[in-house]
C-alpha positions in Angstrom: 0.0 0.0 0.0 1.1 3.5 -0.8 -1.3 6.2 0.1 -2.0 9.8 -0.8 0.9 11.0 1.4 3.2 9.6 -1.2 6.0 8.9 1.3 6.7 5.3 0.5 5.4 1.7 0.4 4.1 -0.3 3.3 4.0 -4.1 3.0 2.8 -6.8 5.2 2.9 -10.6 5.0 -0.3 -11.8 6.5 -2.5 -14.9 6.8 -6.2 -15.0 7.5 -8.3 -17.5 9.4 -11.9 -16.6 9.8 -11.8 -13.2 11.6 -8.3 -13.6 12.8 -5.4 -11.8 11.2 -1.8 -12.8 11.7 0.9 -10.5 10.6 4.1 -12.5 10.0 6.4 -9.7 8.8 6.3 -6.0 7.9 8.5 -3.8 5.7 8.5 -0.2 4.5 10.4 1.3 1.6 10.6 5.1 1.4 10.3 6.6 -2.1 13.6 7.9 -3.5 13.2 11.7 -3.5 13.6 12.0 -7.3 10.8 9.4 -7.9 8.6 11.0 -5.2 8.9 14.4 -6.8 8.0 12.9 -10.2 5.0 11.2 -8.7 3.9 14.5 -7.1 4.2 16.4 -10.3 2.3 13.7 -12.2 -0.5 13.8 -9.6 -0.9 17.5 -10.5 -1.1 16.8 -14.2 2.5 17.9 -14.9 3.5 14.8 -16.8 3.2 13.6 -20.4 1.7 10.2 -21.2 5.3 8.9 -21.8 6.3 10.0 -18.2 3.2 8.4 -16.7 3.9 5.1 -18.5 7.5 5.2 -17.2 6.4 5.9 -13.7 4.1 2.9 -13.9 7.0 0.7 -14.6 9.5 2.3 -12.2 7.0 2.2 -9.3 6.1 -1.4 -10.2 9.8 -2.3 -9.8 9.9 -0.6 -6.4 6.8 -2.4 -5.3 8.3 -5.7 -6.4 11.6 -5.0 -4.6 9.6 -4.2 -1.4 7.8 -7.5 -1.7 11.1 -9.3 -2.1 12.6 -7.7 0.9 9.5 -8.5 2.9 9.7 -12.2 2.0 13.4 -12.4 2.5 13.1 -11.0 6.0 10.4 -13.4 7.0 10.5 -17.1 7.9 7.7 -17.9 5.3 8.5 -20.1 2.3 7.6 -18.0 -0.8 5.9 -21.1 -2.3 3.2 -20.8 0.4 2.4 -17.2 -0.6 -0.9 -17.3 -2.5 -0.9 -13.7 -3.9 0.3 -10.2 -3.7 -2.4 -7.5 -3.4 -1.0 -4.2 -4.6 -3.0 -1.0 -4.5 -0.4 1.0 -6.4 0.2 4.7 -6.1 -2.7 6.9 -6.9 -2.0 9.7 -9.3 -5.5 11.0 -9.8 -8.9 10.2 -8.4 -11.9 11.7 -10.2 -15.0 9.8 -9.1 -17.5 12.3 -10.6 -18.5 13.2 -14.1 -19.1 11.2 -17.3 -15.5 10.2 -17.6 -14.9 9.3 -14.0 -11.7 7.3 -13.2 -9.1 6.5 -10.6 -5.5 6.2 -11.9 -2.9 4.2 -10.0 0.7 3.4 -11.2 2.8 0.5 -10.0 2.4 -2.1 -12.8 1.0 -5.3 -11.2 2.3 -7.1 -14.3 5.8 -6.0 -13.4 5.3 -7.2 -9.8 4.1 -10.6 -10.9 7.0 -10.9 -13.3 9.7 -9.8 -10.9 8.5 -11.8 -7.9 7.0 -14.9 -9.7 3.9 -14.5 -7.4 0.4 -14.0 -8.6 -0.5 -10.3 -8.2 -3.9 -8.7 -7.8 -4.1 -5.0 -8.7 -6.5 -2.3 -10.1 -9.0 -2.6 -7.2 -11.0 0.6 -7.8 -12.1 0.6 -11.4 -14.7 -2.2 -11.2 -16.6 -0.4 -8.4 -16.5 2.8 -10.4 -17.7 1.0 -13.5 -20.7 0.0 -11.4 -21.5 3.6 -10.5 -19.5 3.8 -7.3 -16.8 6.2 -6.1 -14.2 3.4 -6.1 -13.3 4.6 -2.6 -13.0 4.1 0.3 -12.5 0.4 -0.1 -11.2 -0.4 3.4 -14.6 -0.2 5.1 -15.4 -3.8 3.9 -12.2 -5.0 5.7 -13.0 -2.8 8.8 -16.5 -4.3 8.9 -15.2 -7.9 8.7 -12.4 -7.6 11.3 -13.4 -4.7 13.5 -17.1 -5.1 13.9 -18.6 -5.7 17.4 -21.9 -6.9 18.6 -21.7 -4.9 21.8 -20.0 -1.6 20.8 -20.6 1.0 18.1 -17.3 1.7 16.5 -15.9 4.4 14.2 -12.7 3.5 12.4 -10.8 6.7 11.6 -8.1 6.3 9.0 -5.6 9.2 9.1 -3.6 9.0 5.9 -3.1 11.8 3.4 -6.9 11.9 3.3 -9.0 10.9 6.3 -11.8 8.4 5.9 -14.2 7.0 8.5 -16.0 3.7 8.7 -19.1 3.7 11.0 -19.8 0.1 12.2 -22.9 0.0 14.4 -23.2 -2.8 16.9 -26.8 -3.6 15.6 -26.2 -5.7 12.5 -29.6 -4.4 11.1 -28.1 -0.9 10.7 -25.9 -0.3 7.7 -22.2 0.3 7.7 -21.3 3.7 6.3 -18.0 5.1 5.2 -16.5 8.0 3.2 -13.6 10.4 2.9 -14.0 13.3 5.3 -11.3 15.5 3.7 -7.6 16.1 4.4 -5.7 14.4 7.3 -2.0 14.7 6.6 -2.0 15.9 3.0 -2.3 19.6 3.7 -0.2 19.8 6.9 2.6 17.8 5.1 2.4 20.0 1.9 2.5 23.3 3.8 5.3 22.1 6.1 7.4 21.1 3.1 6.7 24.3 1.2 7.6 26.5 4.2 10.3 24.6 6.0 11.7 22.0 3.5 10.8 19.2 5.9 8.7 16.4 4.5 6.3 16.5 7.5 5.8 18.2 10.9 7.0 15.6 13.4 4.6 15.3 16.3 3.0 18.5 15.2 5.8 20.5 16.9 5.8 23.3 14.3 2.0 23.6 14.4 2.3 23.8 18.2 4.2 27.1 17.8 1.2 28.6 16.1 -2.4 29.4 17.0 -5.6 28.7 15.1 -6.7 31.5 12.9 -10.4 31.2 13.2 -11.3 33.4 10.3 -8.9 31.4 8.0 -10.3 28.2 9.4 -13.9 29.2 8.7 -12.9 30.1 5.1 -11.4 26.6 4.7 -14.5 25.0 6.3 -16.7 26.7 3.7 -15.4 24.4 1.0 -18.5 22.6 -0.5 -16.9 19.2 -0.2 -17.2 19.1 3.6 -21.0 19.5 3.5 -21.6 17.1 0.6 -23.5 14.0 1.6 -21.9 10.6 1.1 -21.0 8.6 -0.8 -18.0 10.8 -1.5 -14.3 10.4 -1.9 -11.4 12.8 -2.6 -7.7 13.1 -2.9 -4.7 15.4 -3.6 -6.3 16.5 -6.9 -8.6 18.5 -4.6 -6.8 19.1 -1.3 -3.3 20.2 -2.2 -0.8 23.0 -1.7 -2.5 25.2 -4.4 -5.8 24.8 -2.4 -4.1 26.0 0.7 -2.4 29.0 -1.0 -5.6 30.0 -2.7 -7.4 30.3 0.6 -4.4 31.8 2.5 -4.0 34.6 0.0 -7.4 35.9 0.8 -6.3 36.6 4.4 -3.2 38.9 4.0 0.0 37.3 5.3 -0.8 35.1 8.3 2.2 33.6 10.1 3.2 30.3 8.5 3.1 28.5 11.8 -0.5 29.8 12.3 -1.5 28.4 8.9 0.0 25.0 10.0 -1.9 25.0 13.2 -5.1 26.0 11.4 -4.6 23.2 8.8 -4.2 20.7 11.6 -7.4 21.9 13.2 -9.1 21.6 9.8 -8.2 17.9 9.7 -9.6 17.4 13.2 -12.9 19.3 12.8 -13.8 17.9 9.4 -13.3 14.3 10.7 -15.2 14.7 13.9 -18.1 16.8 12.7 -18.9 14.2 10.0 -19.0 11.3 12.3 -22.3 9.8 13.4 -23.6 11.3 16.6 -23.4 8.4 19.0 -22.1 9.1 22.5 -21.8 5.4 23.2 -19.3 4.8 20.3 -15.6 4.4 20.5 -13.3 5.8 17.8 -10.3 3.7 16.7 -7.7 5.6 14.7 -5.2 4.1 12.3 -2.8 5.4 9.6 0.2 7.7 9.7 -1.6 10.5 11.4 -1.7 8.5 14.6 2.1 9.3 15.0 1.3 13.0 15.1 0.9 13.6 18.9 -0.7 17.1 18.5 -3.2 15.8 16.0 -4.2 12.9 18.3 -4.4 15.3 21.3 -6.7 17.7 19.4 -8.9 14.8 18.1 -9.4 13.6 21.7 -10.3 17.1 22.8 -12.8 17.5 19.9 -14.4 14.1 20.6 -15.1 15.1 24.2 -16.6 12.2 26.2 -16.2 9.8 23.2 -13.2 7.5 23.7 -10.3 7.7 21.2 -8.1 4.6 20.9 -6.1 3.2 18.1 -6.6 -0.1 16.2 -3.8 -1.7 18.2 -6.6 -2.3 20.7 -8.4 -4.4 18.1 -5.3 -6.4 17.2 -3.8 -4.6 14.2 -1.1 -1.9 14.6 -2.3 1.4 13.1 0.6 1.5 10.7 -0.4 -1.8 9.1 -4.2 -1.6 8.8 -4.3 -0.4 5.2 -1.7 -2.8 3.7 -3.4 -5.6 5.5 -6.7 -4.5 4.1 -5.4 -4.8 0.5 -4.0 -8.2 1.2 -7.5 -9.2 2.3 -9.1 -7.5 -0.7 -6.7 -9.6 -2.9 -7.8 -12.7 -1.1 -11.4 -11.8 -1.8 -10.6 -11.4 -5.5 -8.8 -14.8 -5.6 -11.8 -16.4 -3.9 -14.2 -14.6 -6.3 -15.9 -12.8 -3.4 -17.0 -9.1 -3.4 -14.6 -6.6 -2.0 -16.7 -3.4 -2.0 -19.5 -2.3 0.2 -22.1 -0.8 -2.2 -23.7 1.2 0.6 -20.3 2.9 1.1 -19.1 3.5 -2.4 -22.5 4.0 -4.1 -22.0 1.2 -6.5 -25.0 -0.6 -7.9 -24.2 -3.7 -5.9 -21.4 -5.9 -4.6 -18.6 -6.5 -7.0 -15.5 -8.7 -7.3 -12.7 -6.2 -7.4 -9.3 -6.2 -9.0 -7.5 -7.8 -11.9 -5.4 -11.0 -11.5 -1.9 -11.3 -13.0 -1.0 -15.0 -12.7 2.6 -15.9 -11.7 
């Protein structure tokens, strides 16, 4: 899995038994800076078709190398590995309009060829062909492994984009899920633009600033936040240009105040779009769980509602999404649906993904 943060590739070697997940090994590969910059430019439409095709192959090689390192570091015989599930790296996600699409690079054919292991990729397009958003796809995994018959649960994924999965304890009530807006995407982009650092570790720079309420209200007025689900978004919407467009309407606020305000934007847009259930528990996952200030502000915004992380449910927050795509690959191999139509808006359950045999 490589998410909208575009910081690198997370890989897990997992096995499934019923509703039990066993993680045998984990491995992460950061993107080389040159490749990362090329991917970022391509995601903003600054790439030719030739360059996009080249990125597809280059990223596929890196995904394959990551899988090889993961296997070599484990005690698992590679012959017992049934498949690799690869989400790829999203360059553009446009779920609306007559020509809706979601574009990922990281050639699954290359992964299958380099590793000699059957690879499943292209998870989003079938759901979109059925009228869905193609995202978020992880709620089906959340429902299967994190559902409870005694507790209402909200799974909050804090990647570049934040998404929530609402899993009511009453099985007669539907699971809902959607992208709430930015999580790390904007605070990372502004931090890099203003300081040269790829991210604001623990929110320390943001902590030097104060929330600019007028600026925050302007950001919150974006129509996406009030749009009803199903809905999904990405960096084609919430990016550095979006930040600068809003900021320039407010004179010259201090950069650290903008950073603090962007962090508060991530908090408010996630919390205010959650179902109103005082009895629920929120379980966070994703890279944002490592930002102490973000987690502190989330806890304050949630008030009496408990905020924990998915480690309490048996899966470390860092590895939930790659584990989800391993499970989605398993669903594909077993010819079982991988989407939740009530989440994505598709016409019904669909078997997702394309299989590239070893």
